[in-house]
C-alpha positions in Angstrom: 172.0 84.7 -186.7 169.0 86.1 -185.0 166.0 85.7 -186.9 163.6 85.4 -183.9 160.6 87.6 -185.4 160.7 85.5 -188.7 157.3 83.5 -189.0 157.1 80.3 -190.9 154.1 79.5 -193.1 153.2 76.5 -195.1 150.1 75.3 -197.7 146.7 74.5 -195.9 145.0 71.6 -196.9 142.7 72.6 -199.7 141.2 69.5 -201.5 138.9 66.7 -200.3 138.1 64.5 -198.3 137.1 67.4 -195.9 137.7 64.9 -192.7 141.4 64.3 -193.7 141.7 68.0 -194.5 140.4 69.2 -191.0 142.9 66.7 -189.4 145.6 67.9 -191.2 144.8 71.6 -190.5 145.0 70.7 -186.4 148.1 68.8 -186.9 149.8 71.8 -188.6 148.6 74.1 -185.5 150.0 71.5 -183.3 153.5 71.1 -184.9 153.9 75.1 -184.3 153.6 76.4 -187.6 152.6 80.1 -187.7 150.6 80.2 -190.7 148.9 77.9 -193.2 147.6 79.5 -196.5 145.1 78.8 -198.9 144.6 79.3 -202.8 141.4 80.8 -204.2 140.7 79.1 -207.9 138.2 77.6 -209.8 140.7 76.4 -212.4 144.4 75.2 -211.5 147.4 76.2 -213.2 148.4 72.7 -214.8 147.1 72.1 -218.5 144.4 69.0 -218.6 146.2 68.3 -221.7 149.0 66.6 -219.7 147.3 65.4 -216.5 147.6 61.7 -217.2 149.5 59.0 -215.3 152.1 58.6 -217.8 153.2 62.2 -217.3 152.0 62.9 -213.7 151.9 60.3 -211.2 149.6 62.3 -209.1 147.0 61.7 -211.8 146.6 58.3 -210.5 145.2 59.7 -207.4 143.4 62.9 -208.4 141.1 62.9 -211.3 141.7 66.5 -212.4 144.3 69.5 -211.7 141.2 71.5 -211.0 140.0 70.4 -207.6 139.8 72.9 -205.1 137.2 73.3 -202.1 135.9 76.9 -201.7 138.3 78.6 -199.4 136.1 80.9 -197.1 134.0 78.1 -195.9 137.2 76.0 -195.2 139.0 78.5 -193.7 135.9 79.0 -191.4 136.1 75.4 -190.3 139.7 75.1 -190.0 139.5 78.2 -187.8 137.0 76.7 -185.5 139.3 73.5 -185.0 142.5 75.1 -184.5 143.9 77.2 -181.6 146.9 79.3 -182.5 147.9 79.2 -186.2 147.1 82.0 -188.4 145.1 81.0 -191.5 145.9 83.1 -194.7 144.6 83.2 -198.1 147.2 83.7 -201.1 145.7 85.3 -202.9 141.9 86.3 -203.6 140.3 89.0 -205.6 137.2 90.9 -205.6 136.2 90.5 -209.3 134.2 87.3 -208.4 132.8 88.9 -205.4 131.0 92.3 -204.3 133.3 94.2 -202.2 130.8 94.3 -199.6 130.4 90.6 -199.4 134.3 90.5 -199.0 134.2 92.7 -196.0 131.3 90.7 -194.6 133.5 87.3 -195.1 136.6 89.0 -193.8 135.1 89.9 -190.6 133.0 86.6 -190.0 136.1 84.7 -190.3 137.7 87.3 -188.2 135.4 86.5 -185.5 135.6 82.7 -186.2 139.3 82.5 -185.8 139.4 85.1 -183.2 141.6 87.6 -185.4 143.9 84.8 -186.7 142.9 85.0 -190.3 145.0 87.1 -193.1 143.8 88.1 -196.5 146.3 88.0 -199.4 144.5 89.7 -202.3 145.6 90.7 -205.9 144.2 91.8 -209.2 143.4 88.4 -210.3 144.1 85.9 -213.1 142.6 85.3 -216.1 142.2 81.9 -215.7 139.5 82.3 -212.8 137.7 85.3 -214.6 137.6 84.9 -218.6 136.5 81.5 -218.8 133.5 82.0 -216.4 132.1 85.1 -218.3 133.3 87.8 -216.0 134.9 90.9 -217.2 138.8 91.0 -216.7 138.8 94.8 -217.7 141.0 97.2 -215.6 141.8 94.8 -212.8 144.4 96.9 -210.8 141.6 99.9 -210.9 138.8 97.6 -209.9 141.0 96.1 -207.0 142.0 99.6 -205.9 138.4 101.0 -205.7 137.3 97.4 -203.9 140.2 97.8 -201.3 138.8 101.4 -200.6 135.1 100.2 -200.1 136.2 97.3 -197.9 138.0 99.8 -196.0 135.2 101.9 -195.4 133.2 99.3 -194.1 136.1 98.2 -191.8 136.7 101.6 -190.4 133.1 102.8 -190.0 130.7 99.8 -188.8 127.1 100.2 -188.2 127.1 103.5 -190.3 125.5 104.3 -193.6 128.0 104.4 -196.4 127.6 106.3 -199.8 130.3 105.8 -202.4 130.6 107.0 -206.0 133.0 105.0 -207.7 134.1 104.0 -211.4 132.6 100.4 -210.9 130.2 100.7 -207.7 127.8 103.2 -206.5 126.6 102.7 -202.7 123.9 104.7 -201.4 122.9 104.0 -197.7 124.6 100.8 -197.5 125.5 99.5 -194.1 127.5 96.6 -192.6 126.5 96.4 -188.6 129.6 93.9 -188.4 132.6 95.0 -186.2 135.8 93.2 -185.9 136.6 90.8 -183.3 139.1 93.0 -181.8 138.1 96.8 -181.8 141.7 97.8 -181.9 142.8 95.4 -184.9 141.1 95.2 -188.3 141.6 92.1 -190.5 144.7 92.3 -192.1 144.9 92.6 -195.9 148.3 91.7 -197.8 148.7 92.4 -201.5 150.1 90.1 -203.8 152.1 93.1 -205.7 154.8 92.7 -208.5 154.5 95.7 -210.8 154.8 99.3 -210.0 151.2 100.2 -209.4 150.2 97.2 -207.3 153.7 97.9 -205.2 152.4 101.7 -204.7 149.0 100.6 -203.9 150.7 98.2 -201.2 152.4 101.4 -199.5 149.2 103.2 -199.8 146.4 100.8 -198.5 147.9 97.2 -197.4 149.1 95.7 -194.2 151.3 93.5 -195.9 153.0 92.4 -199.0 152.9 88.8 -200.3 154.8 88.4 -203.8 155.4 84.8 -205.2 159.0 83.6 -205.9 160.8 86.9 -206.2 164.6 86.9 -206.6 166.2 88.4 -203.7 167.6 91.7 -205.6 164.0 92.1 -207.0 162.9 91.8 -203.5 164.8 94.4 -202.0 163.9 96.6 -205.0 160.3 96.4 -204.8 160.3 96.8 -201.0 161.6 99.9 -201.3 159.2 101.2 -203.7 156.5 99.9 -201.0 158.2 101.8 -198.4 158.6 105.1 -200.4 154.9 104.8 -201.2 154.1 104.2 -197.4 155.9 107.5 -196.6 154.3 109.4 -199.2 150.8 108.5 -198.1 151.6 109.3 -194.5 152.4 105.8 -193.2 154.9 104.3 -191.2 156.4 101.6 -193.3 157.1 99.3 -190.4 153.1 98.8 -190.1 153.3 96.8 -193.3 154.5 93.2 -193.0 157.1 92.1 -195.8 156.4 88.3 -196.6 157.3 86.0 -199.5 155.7 83.0 -200.8 158.0 80.5 -202.6 157.4 77.3 -204.7 159.6 75.0 -202.9 161.4 71.6 -203.8 163.4 70.1 -200.9 165.3 66.9 -200.8 168.4 65.6 -198.4 170.4 65.8 -201.7 170.8 69.1 -203.7 171.2 67.2 -207.0 168.0 65.1 -206.3 166.0 68.4 -205.8 167.0 69.3 -209.3 165.6 66.0 -210.6 162.3 66.4 -208.7 161.8 69.9 -210.2 162.5 68.8 -213.5 159.7 66.2 -213.7 156.9 67.1 -216.1 154.7 68.4 -213.4 157.7 70.5 -211.8 158.2 72.1 -215.2 154.5 72.8 -216.0 154.3 74.9 -212.8 157.3 77.0 -214.3 155.1 78.1 -217.1 153.3 80.3 -214.4 156.8 82.4 -214.1 156.9 86.0 -215.2 158.8 86.1 -218.7 161.3 88.5 -216.8 162.9 85.3 -215.3 163.5 83.9 -218.7 164.6 87.1 -220.2 167.4 87.3 -217.5 168.7 83.9 -218.7 168.6 85.0 -222.4 165.8 82.8 -223.5 162.1 83.1 -224.3 159.2 82.2 -222.2 157.6 79.2 -224.0 154.1 80.7 -223.9 155.3 83.7 -226.2 155.4 81.2 -229.2 152.3 79.4 -228.4 150.4 82.8 -227.7 152.3 84.7 -230.4 153.5 87.4 -228.4 156.8 88.8 -227.8 156.1 89.4 -223.8 153.6 87.6 -221.6 152.1 87.9 -218.2 150.8 84.4 -217.3 148.5 85.9 -214.6 146.7 87.7 -217.5 147.6 85.8 -220.7 147.6 82.2 -219.4 144.8 79.9 -219.4 145.7 76.3 -219.0 142.7 74.6 -220.1 143.0 76.0 -223.7 146.5 74.1 -224.1 146.9 71.4 -226.3 149.0 68.3 -225.3 151.8 68.2 -227.8 152.3 71.9 -227.6 152.6 71.7 -223.7 154.9 68.9 -223.8 157.1 70.7 -226.1 156.7 74.0 -224.1 157.6 72.3 -220.8 160.6 70.6 -222.2 162.1 73.8 -223.6 162.5 75.3 -220.2 166.4 75.4 -219.1 167.3 74.2 -215.7 168.9 77.6 -215.0 165.3 79.1 -214.9 163.9 76.4 -212.9 166.7 77.1 -210.4 165.5 80.6 -209.9 161.9 79.7 -209.9 162.2 77.2 -207.1 163.6 77.6 -203.7 165.2 74.3 -203.8 167.7 72.0 -202.3 168.5 70.8 -198.8 167.8 72.1 -195.5 170.8 74.1 -195.2 169.9 75.6 -198.7 166.6 76.8 -197.6 167.9 78.3 -194.4 170.6 80.4 -196.2 167.8 81.5 -198.5 165.4 82.3 -195.4 168.3 84.2 -193.8 169.1 86.1 -196.9 165.6 87.2 -197.4 165.6 88.2 -193.6 168.3 90.4 -194.1 166.2 92.0 -197.1 163.4 92.7 -194.6 161.1 89.8 -195.0 159.3 88.7 -191.9 157.0 86.2 -192.8 158.4 83.4 -194.9 155.7 80.9 -196.8 157.3 77.4 -197.9 154.8 76.2 -200.6 156.4 72.7 -200.6 155.7 71.2 -203.8 158.3 68.2 -203.3 155.7 65.4 -203.0 153.4 66.5 -205.6 156.2 66.3 -208.1 157.4 62.9 -206.6 155.2 61.2 -204.2 157.8 59.1 -202.4 159.6 62.3 -201.2 156.4 63.7 -199.5 157.6 62.7 -196.1 161.3 63.7 -196.4 160.4 67.0 -197.6 158.0 67.7 -194.7 160.8 66.5 -192.3 163.0 69.1 -193.8 160.3 71.7 -193.3 160.0 70.9 -189.7 163.8 71.1 -189.0 163.4 74.6 -190.6 160.6 75.6 -188.3 162.7 74.2 -185.4 165.7 76.3 -186.2 163.8 79.5 -186.4 162.0 78.5 -183.1 165.4 77.9 -181.5 166.3 81.1 -182.5 163.5 82.5 -180.9 164.2 80.9 -177.6 167.8 81.8 -177.6 166.8 85.3 -178.1 164.4 85.2 -175.1 167.0 83.9 -173.0 
């Protein structure tokens, strides 16, 4: 199968020590990966209550699940030390930062990287907003307004901007910074899942970067984006369809099941949308804890509030059939088949967020070798197409 225009992304190193972090970034560039991706978190998705060596071996090496270097500073350092690889963030939001500061940050990184940075953006997660005293009111409306403001500064450098919105009022505001390449604005991709965010992607975004979306849903949501793009007078082909998949890889498929069934592997599934559980005729375990019939982990789940016993009960109640849908899991052949299936559905940038070594440290090297083999498979396809 010809997948010559598929790009392959992997996680960027995001924790200290910085010297090791930068060394890994250079290595990813040398290995030929097309992109590496950051997260933008104050708080991680794993409850402190279960972060102990008896449940999670990684806790022996890392004091807390909430260790994150500030991403934009790190992206600048990595961009200065790499040559070819694209550097993305998946995803950030504009609640914690003024939209003009975001525009300035994007343009600065665009210059440092010489046009290699991608900005994945979303409406934000409650865990990074509410505990820090910020308003989480109308996050999608806020995102839309902020995107429009960012676009204004991108498209009108060195000009005074006036803007009267619901959240911001600008008068004689100016940003005298132009893109690195005058013919290419820094690309903005949206982490969209719901109808309003999908329509916003078709209207304002350069790419789409959902997380762990089943193939059927991916096809349906991409159609919504294309319809929205046409409605707003845009060519749907201008929007890059991507996907970001939590991944567990092993040389034996059944062993992948064992790895993702570890306590840390199960804990990550608490971040799944409840539709994944409903499809399997079961209830998201957070519904019981939060006293709700339906939940959205992005808006309802704040891990640091979880208690140990309720967390253990919750993760142990997650059926294997839900975990199988949540994770891209299995062998090299399994992963390649899924990559090809998503390619047929329109995906052109596939990001393997490899969790294998986090869940079972001894499988770190094996899973990374599988990823390299997948990368080689795609590159060979490109070479065959060129010949």
